[in-house]
C-alpha positions as CSV (number, residue, x, y, z in Angstrom):
1,X,179.1,168.7,73.8
2,X,176.0,170.2,74.2
3,X,174.9,172.7,77.4
4,X,172.2,170.7,79.0
5,X,169.8,174.3,78.1
6,X,170.1,172.4,74.5
7,X,169.4,168.8,75.0
8,X,165.7,170.3,76.6
9,X,165.3,172.4,74.3
10,X,165.5,169.9,71.6
11,X,165.5,166.8,73.4
12,X,166.4,163.4,72.3
13,X,167.4,162.6,68.0
14,X,165.4,160.3,66.2
15,X,163.2,160.0,63.8
16,X,160.7,162.6,62.3
17,X,158.0,160.6,59.8
18,X,154.9,161.4,57.5
19,X,152.1,158.7,57.0
20,X,150.2,158.9,53.6
21,X,146.0,157.3,54.6
22,X,145.0,155.1,52.2
23,X,142.2,156.8,52.2
24,X,141.1,160.4,54.0
25,X,138.9,160.7,57.2
26,X,137.6,163.5,56.4
27,X,139.7,166.4,56.2
28,X,142.9,164.0,57.4
29,X,145.5,162.5,54.8
30,X,148.1,162.4,56.5
31,X,149.6,162.6,60.0
32,X,153.6,163.6,61.5
33,X,155.2,162.1,64.2
34,X,158.2,161.0,66.1
35,X,159.8,158.3,67.8
36,X,163.3,157.3,68.6
37,X,162.5,153.4,66.6
38,X,160.6,153.9,64.0
39,X,159.2,150.3,63.0
40,X,157.8,149.6,66.3
41,X,156.2,153.0,66.9
42,X,154.4,152.8,63.3
43,X,153.5,149.0,64.7
44,X,152.0,150.2,67.0
45,X,149.8,153.0,64.6
46,X,149.0,150.0,62.8
47,X,146.8,148.3,66.3
48,X,145.1,151.6,66.3
49,X,147.8,152.4,69.9
50,X,149.3,155.8,70.8
51,X,147.7,159.0,69.0
52,X,143.4,159.3,68.6
53,X,144.4,160.3,64.9
54,X,145.9,157.0,64.2
55,X,143.4,155.0,67.0
56,X,140.4,156.7,64.7
57,X,141.7,155.2,61.5
58,X,142.7,152.3,62.1
59,X,139.4,151.8,63.7
60,X,138.1,153.2,60.4
61,X,139.9,150.7,58.4
62,X,141.8,153.3,56.7
63,X,146.0,151.7,56.3
64,X,148.5,154.0,56.3
65,X,152.4,154.2,53.9
66,X,155.1,155.9,55.1
67,X,156.0,158.0,52.6
68,X,159.2,160.1,54.3
69,X,161.3,160.3,57.1
70,X,163.5,162.4,58.1
71,X,166.6,162.2,61.0
72,X,165.0,165.3,64.4
73,X,163.9,166.1,67.5
74,X,160.4,166.9,68.6
75,X,161.7,170.1,67.9
76,X,162.3,169.5,64.1
77,X,158.5,167.4,64.1
78,X,157.1,171.3,65.7
79,X,157.9,173.6,63.7
80,X,157.3,170.3,60.3
81,X,153.2,170.5,61.9
82,X,153.3,174.9,62.6
83,X,154.7,175.5,58.7
84,X,151.4,173.1,57.7
85,X,150.4,171.1,54.5
86,X,151.9,168.2,54.3
87,X,149.6,167.2,51.4
88,X,152.6,169.9,49.8
89,X,155.3,167.1,51.0
90,X,154.4,164.1,50.0
91,X,155.2,162.4,46.9
92,X,151.7,160.5,46.6
93,X,148.8,164.2,46.8
94,X,151.7,166.4,44.2
95,X,153.7,165.6,41.7
96,X,157.0,168.4,42.3
97,X,157.0,167.6,46.4
98,X,158.9,170.1,48.5
99,X,162.0,168.3,50.8
100,X,162.1,170.8,53.1
101,X,163.6,169.0,56.0
102,X,162.9,165.6,54.6
103,X,165.4,166.1,52.5
104,X,165.7,165.2,49.0
105,X,163.5,161.6,48.4
106,X,165.2,158.8,47.1
107,X,165.1,158.1,43.8
108,X,164.6,153.9,45.2
109,X,161.2,155.0,47.6
110,X,159.6,152.3,47.5
111,X,157.3,153.3,50.3
112,X,155.9,151.0,53.1
113,X,151.9,149.7,53.4
114,X,150.7,149.9,56.4
115,X,147.4,148.0,56.6
116,X,144.9,148.4,60.0
117,X,146.0,145.1,62.6
118,X,142.5,145.0,64.6
119,X,143.3,143.4,68.0
120,X,142.0,140.4,69.0
121,X,138.6,140.2,70.9
122,X,138.9,140.8,74.7
123,X,137.8,137.3,76.9
124,X,134.9,138.3,79.3
125,X,134.1,136.3,82.2
126,X,130.9,136.2,82.7
127,X,128.6,135.4,86.1
128,X,128.0,132.0,87.7
129,X,124.9,131.7,86.4
130,X,122.6,132.0,90.3
131,X,120.3,129.5,90.6
132,X,121.6,126.8,88.8
133,X,123.8,124.2,90.6
134,X,126.9,121.5,89.0
135,X,125.6,118.1,88.6
136,X,127.5,115.1,89.4
């Protein structure tokens, strides 16, 4: 069983994921994230909730593709981001992507594409018109 210090430094086990944007946003073409519950997190990203970059691409009408996942912790996510170059791990950008912590690509990989989901407009209460009386 892991010690308390081990759990504290590595955090809970979850999923580290790599998203490929359907078109670049300025210099950004990928997003690497961590979650304990992947599908709801991807739905949040599609709505533009959560990470600032995902909010910006959603507002720009850019979709994303879930391209790679691996089991890990926030420490795994940090290590991947520190190593840099998400493009090197992306099978859509690189003919022979590196595996790194992601492990080998499954032979039957079918990436799932997400499109931005725009929220319904908020209803705004209009102030009552002054000087008008309701007619009977």
